[in-house]
C-alpha positions in Angstrom: 36.5 -32.8 105.6 35.7 -35.7 103.2 36.7 -36.8 99.7 35.5 -39.2 97.0 37.0 -40.5 93.8 34.6 -40.1 90.9 35.8 -41.9 87.8 33.9 -41.5 84.5 33.9 -43.1 81.1 32.3 -41.9 77.8 32.2 -43.8 74.5 30.9 -42.3 71.3 30.3 -44.3 68.1 29.9 -42.8 64.7 28.7 -40.6 63.1 26.9 -42.8 60.6 24.3 -41.1 58.3 24.6 -38.0 60.4 23.8 -40.0 63.6 26.0 -40.9 66.5 25.5 -43.2 69.5 27.0 -42.8 73.0 27.4 -44.6 76.3 28.3 -42.7 79.5 28.9 -44.0 83.0 30.6 -42.8 86.1 30.5 -41.9 89.7 29.6 -38.7 91.5 28.2 -37.5 94.8 25.9 -35.1 96.5 26.7 -33.3 99.8 24.5 -33.6 102.9 23.5 -30.7 105.0 26.7 -29.6 106.8 24.8 -29.3 110.0 24.1 -33.0 109.9 27.8 -33.8 110.1 28.2 -32.2 113.5 24.7 -32.4 115.0 24.3 -34.1 118.4 20.8 -33.1 119.3 17.6 -33.4 117.3 16.1 -30.0 116.2 13.2 -28.9 118.3 13.9 -31.4 121.1 14.8 -28.7 123.6 17.7 -28.4 126.0 16.0 -30.5 128.6 15.0 -33.3 126.3 18.3 -33.5 124.6 17.2 -36.2 122.1 20.4 -37.5 120.4 20.7 -37.3 116.6 22.9 -39.5 114.4 25.5 -37.8 112.3 25.5 -38.2 108.5 28.4 -38.5 106.0 29.4 -35.2 104.4 29.4 -36.8 100.9 27.1 -39.4 99.5 28.2 -41.5 96.5 26.2 -41.8 93.3 26.5 -43.9 90.2 25.0 -43.0 86.8 24.6 -44.7 83.4 23.1 -43.4 80.2 22.8 -44.6 76.6 21.5 -42.5 73.7 21.7 -41.2 70.2 22.1 -37.8 68.5 21.1 -37.1 64.9 21.0 -34.2 62.4 19.6 -36.3 59.6 16.9 -33.7 59.0 18.1 -30.3 57.8 18.1 -27.7 60.6 17.0 -30.1 63.3 19.2 -31.6 66.0 17.6 -34.4 68.1 18.8 -36.6 70.9 17.2 -39.4 72.8 18.7 -40.6 76.1 17.9 -43.3 78.5 19.4 -43.1 82.0 19.7 -44.5 85.5 21.0 -42.8 88.6 21.7 -44.5 92.0 22.3 -42.7 95.3 23.6 -44.4 98.5 21.3 -42.1 100.5 18.4 -39.8 99.4 17.9 -36.4 100.9 14.3 -35.6 102.1 12.9 -32.4 103.5 11.8 -32.5 107.2 9.0 -29.9 107.4 8.7 -29.8 111.2 12.4 -29.0 111.6 12.9 -27.1 108.3 15.9 -29.1 107.4 16.9 -32.0 105.2 17.7 -35.5 106.4 19.6 -38.4 104.9 17.4 -41.4 104.2 17.3 -44.6 102.3 19.3 -45.4 99.1 17.4 -44.6 95.9 17.3 -45.2 92.2 16.0 -43.0 89.3 15.6 -44.1 85.7 13.9 -42.6 82.7 14.4 -40.9 79.4 14.9 -37.5 77.8 14.0 -36.5 74.2 15.5 -33.1 73.2 15.0 -31.2 69.9 16.7 -28.0 68.6 15.3 -26.7 65.3 16.6 -23.7 63.4 14.4 -23.2 60.2 15.8 -19.7 59.5 18.7 -17.5 60.6 16.4 -15.5 62.8 14.1 -18.2 64.3 15.0 -21.1 66.8 12.6 -23.6 68.2 13.4 -26.1 71.0 11.2 -28.8 72.5 12.1 -31.2 75.3 10.3 -33.9 77.1 11.5 -36.1 80.0 10.2 -38.7 82.4 11.8 -40.0 85.5 10.8 -42.8 87.9 12.3 -42.4 91.4 12.1 -45.1 94.0 13.8 -46.2 97.2 15.8 -49.4 96.9 15.6 -50.4 100.6 12.7 -50.7 103.1 12.1 -47.9 105.5 13.1 -48.8 109.1 9.8 -47.3 110.3 7.2 -50.1 109.6 4.4 -47.5 109.4 5.9 -46.0 106.2 4.4 -47.8 103.2 5.5 -47.5 99.6 8.8 -46.9 97.9 8.3 -43.7 95.9 10.6 -40.7 96.7 8.4 -37.8 98.0 8.9 -34.7 95.8 10.8 -36.5 93.0 9.7 -34.9 89.7 8.3 -37.3 87.1 7.2 -35.7 83.8 8.5 -32.5 82.5 8.1 -30.8 79.1 9.1 -27.5 77.6 8.7 -25.6 74.3 10.6 -22.5 73.4 10.5 -20.1 70.4 13.2 -17.5 70.0 13.5 -14.7 67.5 16.9 -13.1 67.1 18.9 -11.2 64.5 15.6 -9.8 63.1 17.0 -6.3 62.6 17.0 -4.4 66.0 14.2 -6.7 67.4 14.5 -9.9 69.4 12.2 -11.9 71.7 10.8 -15.3 72.7 8.2 -17.4 74.4 8.8 -20.4 76.7 6.1 -22.8 77.8 6.9 -25.2 80.7 4.8 -28.1 81.9 5.6 -29.9 85.2 3.5 -33.0 85.7 2.1 -34.3 89.0 4.4 -36.2 91.4 4.2 -38.1 94.6 4.3 -36.2 97.9 4.3 -39.4 100.1 5.8 -42.8 99.6 2.6 -44.7 98.9 1.5 -42.2 96.2 -1.7 -41.5 98.0 -1.0 -37.7 97.9 0.3 -36.0 94.8 1.2 -32.5 93.8 -1.0 -31.1 91.0 0.5 -30.3 87.6 1.6 -26.8 86.6 1.9 -24.9 83.3 3.9 -21.7 83.1 4.3 -19.3 80.1 7.1 -16.7 80.1 8.0 -14.3 77.3 10.2 -11.4 76.4 10.6 -8.8 73.7 13.5 -6.4 73.1 14.9 -3.7 71.0 18.5 -2.8 70.2 18.6 0.9 69.5 22.4 0.7 69.0 25.2 -1.8 69.7 25.5 -0.2 73.2 21.9 0.3 74.2 19.3 -2.5 74.6 15.8 -2.3 76.1 13.9 -5.5 77.2 10.4 -6.2 78.5 9.9 -9.6 80.2 6.7 -11.2 81.2 6.6 -14.0 83.8 3.6 -16.4 84.3 1.7 -14.8 81.4 -1.2 -17.2 82.0 -1.4 -16.1 85.6 -1.4 -19.8 86.7 -2.4 -20.5 90.3 0.1 -23.3 90.6 2.6 -24.6 93.1 6.3 -23.7 92.7 7.2 -26.4 95.2 5.1 -28.6 97.5 5.6 -30.9 100.5 3.3 -33.1 102.6 3.9 -33.2 106.4 2.2 -32.7 109.8 1.6 -29.1 111.0 -0.8 -27.4 113.3 -2.8 -24.2 113.0 -4.7 -22.5 115.8 -7.8 -24.6 116.7 -6.4 -27.8 115.2 -5.6 -30.9 117.3 -2.4 -30.8 119.4 -1.1 -33.7 117.3 -1.4 -31.6 114.2 -2.9 -32.4 110.8 -1.3 -33.9 107.7 -1.5 -31.5 104.8 0.1 -30.2 101.7 2.4 -27.2 102.2 3.4 -25.2 99.2 5.0 -22.1 97.8 2.8 -20.6 95.0 4.3 -19.5 91.7 4.7 -15.7 91.3 1.6 -14.1 89.7 1.7 -12.3 86.3 4.8 -10.1 86.6 6.3 -7.6 84.1 9.9 -6.4 84.3 11.4 -3.7 82.1 15.2 -3.3 81.8 17.5 -1.0 79.9 21.2 -2.1 79.5 24.0 0.1 78.2 27.3 -1.6 77.2 30.4 0.5 77.6 
């Protein structure tokens, strides 16, 4: 069992000319894999090898800071711009060979987010968001062969655009486009995951206040993209005993349609 105190402070100034400014700061945490708090032997070492493994703390402290502004100066449009920084005492990384996560070096992320919510009519809503994050380790790796300080798998650029139709008689629906930019898969940035673009949509009909039919479409562009990717050593039949460094990924689902009918009692 473990516990951490997480104080927080939020200051808001305004509004002036339909605009307010804010500063937030505080502490938080993330939890490590519970197996790491009791482990005594490295996974895959075998009962005969019995390679010892160091235990990890159950909770890892974080500290976050952000400063930003929100405005509704334009009719129907709400916008916010935020700059942030997030520090972790230990970064979790995926160990492909063992299929687990491990606690690593301390890290820092900083970046910005620009969010917009626009409602030009009673039946139409448009939202657009863009964010960028730079993630780096703040301490050297104890293994001298590891070069670079980028956090493998840390997302960098993200953007989304959504259009929603609602209260248009019995009809409703929407489209959402999501872009996930490339990001480093290894500390020295020599291997990167490719970017991905996904388009999802839905359309529905309310035949009464109790009965609703919805048709959803996922990955409408049928993108051949990665849902998630890692870079580590593995071995296929015929490859060297030492294995080969390569990208391992889970593909996004292909174009998929889902029909649902909901009845409210």
